[in-house]
Phi, psi and omega in degrees: 000143181302320181298320179292316182297327183296336182262006171293146174300148185262138164249123184249121176257134183228122178199138181279348179271114184302322181294315180293318181297318178295320182292315182290324177295320178298314181294319179295318182294323182296321184268327190238001187298334181285341185242347184225156169272123179263108178254155181223150177214145184263010176197162177297321180297316179294323180293321178295325177296320177298320181293322178299317179294318180296321180294317179296327180274001181061035178274134178283142175245124184266323189203141171251132174237107196230136176284142182283314188270079176242138178290147178088313180210116180289167179300317180293324177296317178297315182298325177296319180283324180294332181296334178293329179277315186225080184295337182270352181292145178283144187237118181236135181252132171268123187226161167269167182303323183294341182263005187296323180296318179294326180292318178297320177297324180293329177300318181285321191265327185239011178058039169298137183276325183195158169228143182241136178276142173267141357280160184255013179289142352281140184297331179299336181254326191246352180239304187298317180302320180292312183294317180299318179299315181292323178293323175299318177298316181299315180298323180293330182267337188289131177251105179295165184301324179238117179271161184292323183248150172240128179246125180244129180188181175277140184295330181244053177248131180299321180292319178295317179300314181298321180292314180296321180294319179298313179295316181297316183289337175265013175054047178255115180292140179210159176255128181258128176240119177281117185296340183275340186231343184263111179303325181298329181299315180297318180297315182293322178298321178296316179295329180277353182070030183258143177259164179306329179286354181269357183289150357285155178240135176247127176259120179285166182304330180273006178092355179294127179270140172246120184264126181047051184285148171272171177301320180295325179297323184277330190308312182295332182281342182249016172086013178275143179277131183240353182226139179291147179278327185252163174271332183222131179241157172293322185218122171251123182252123179259109183111125182244045169278194181305317180294313181295318179294320177299316178296323178297318179296309184289321179296309182294321182292338180260017170093004178276133171292122194232133176235129173252133180246117185232130186280338183232288181201148176305140178121333180059210180297324180297330180294345180268358181287129182286332180203123176246116187248358181242025177268132188303131173096358180233080187297333179264006178081169175203159179278161176299326178295320178296314180300316181295316181298316180298314182294318179296320177298318177300312182299315180294324181298327179273359174106004178287144173265141176235119176265124179212129351273137180209120186255130174279135182237355179184164176233148170207153178266137181208117176055040177084000178246166175250128182255126175265121180268132184255156185297333182274008179094347177285166178223153177226121180267144180222139170295329172221158178226139173243122176267116181223047187281351173066210185224166174232158181294138179293142181285149178278119185258073177221159178305136177091341186292314182294320182294325185258007176299127183084353179241055183105345175248120187230146177252107179062040186237030185299325183293315186280341186242010184299322182294340180291341180250020180302125180063018181244200183251115177252141178237131178243133179248123178144165183227011179263183182298322181298319178294318179295318178297320179296317180299317179297319181292315181295332180296342177286344185243314186282152174291325182215133173243126176249125180257112181268123184237125184290327183267197188262358178197160173274332188299337182289338186224000183237142179300145186298326181297326178286319177303315181296319180296318180296317180296335182265001181261113190294334183261019170250126177244131181257125178249107181276163179054041190225144174211169179270132177255333180199148178248129184247149176151154178272286180268343184206168178294131179236330182198165179230146163263123181246152183243130181241134171240131176294146177304146179306128178091352180280154178291142178274165174081018181285349181087170185296322183295333178287346182271338182265126186226142169291129185272182183113202185297330183257025186300328185294349180297332173068042177251150186271141177250143173085176180261181177095173182295143181287139176277156182267180191280191195285191187277183179300169184302149182137176182298143180278163181298331181266009175096353180277158181296146176291153179283158180247001181285159178296140183279156171242131182257136180218163179254136181233124177293142181207132173272336177199151181235126181244123191249126178223074189242061178088179190220156175233140184287146174275077183226007183300331181285353182256359180301128182089346178261317182235159177281125181242152176279184186294343179259000179096003177280153189273128174287138175220160169051234184296334177295330176293319178299322179293336179270003176099006181292337184298333181265015185275357180094349178271163176297163178295132182293145172296165188305318182258011181274144182269189179290348176255115183305137180085355176250123184244164177223145181211154177086202190296337182285348183275137179298135178069019177282159176273122187276072177220149183299314182298322178295317179297317178299316179298318179294322178298317178293318181294325180301323180296321178295320178292325177295319175302317179297318180297315181294328179293337178292342178087000000 
């Protein structure tokens, strides 16, 4: 029906060459015509007219595929103007070889998603894989006018925050109604028979209300698997972060019956990153949620099962197998087990932090709570890549973002590309030698007491502005960036968050207004459930391979452990939870893939 077709997402092809425009439109229609409206325009001006009509009709646009060399308006000029109408649409440039340098520059400067060289034959190899990938990304980010779920709650409620984060990280679209400002929220609560003490409330698509639901309560209603199908698997993977997902993809694709057990959502800590720009193969970057979604889709396509949310609470050996005990009383047996539980952000141990956690104070939650600081004051604590990515993302919403750094520079612990981006973002201010001493607020975060120490050897009495510094190579200059009240200096004496020595100067305490506080201050391994089962180092990370030999395992009478094998034969560890691992996404992915090869060797032993 025409009415139905009109609401299909639009793919718009723009090229002044009739032959090229006809060919690309034909190829797009052949592959995507059943699910998208394929529109075409022979100039940038004509394409803008189409967009105006689409905007008035509230039609979604998924992707632009535009030729660069058009008279009157180049492809990049058109994409810049089209972004004002549809900022979320994916942008692809058709270029000749001579334009490739300009296209790469456009990826950096105008957030171009991809460029394709002409000719693109055969489209099955050179056009469709790129377009399909971008359309999948668009669908994951696109919020339709009416979402399947409605969530009603208080904006600064820990329970509401946990619920929104769970739905967001599992890429479940939902409509959020703030009970304090949305008249519809009160009406719906009345119809649901819910009282203020029942918040948060989730309304399912059929109207069924769930009062104060847990993640497990919702999981079955949104299509997540919560129980294993088999009693025994070739490989049980605990943790679906980058290492676990990589192992799931390689294990399932190579014929192993594979189960992944994840307590929150696929992606782990990496899944909370707002933008990853140094991961191989993605020149325009991607979010942690996108990377996680792609990997989880791959794993499922090869036959892996993913249980979410499902928490592992113990291991035991039984009849030559390893049994993973789950929090809900279920068990999953494995001929082999891979522990890839990763790490979580360390909690902020200052007065007020525990009380206000989830009520304006968030750990790695910039994606789900960014709208709460729209036009307000956001504060980020940390000096690593996760903190930098969060600051950049929040700067798109908040009037001012203050990044509190305990040490003397960002460059010691943050990738240079992020340092450069932060320095070029006018509404991000970096406060060096600074930490949080107390969190203030009644129902939500309202202000912080911050502590500043002047760098060792620096003159005292420089004032607050002297404590806030743009980081990077010239961080020691100690100048403040951005407007707003100056943040104060670092934490008490001791090692800094970025690895530099703590300052020894007397601290200065100051008050900093804050609408929300986002904390990224180091990590702790998810290994508490393994105490007494596996050998752990003094920080709780899992010993594997040669590290076991150093701990005396070589003389225990067992064969020498494989590189990623733990103190329990047939149980392996990969990623950030492993002792002496490299804390990078690519490294975790590599370890997950390598673990599968070692698992094959173990299984071949019989």
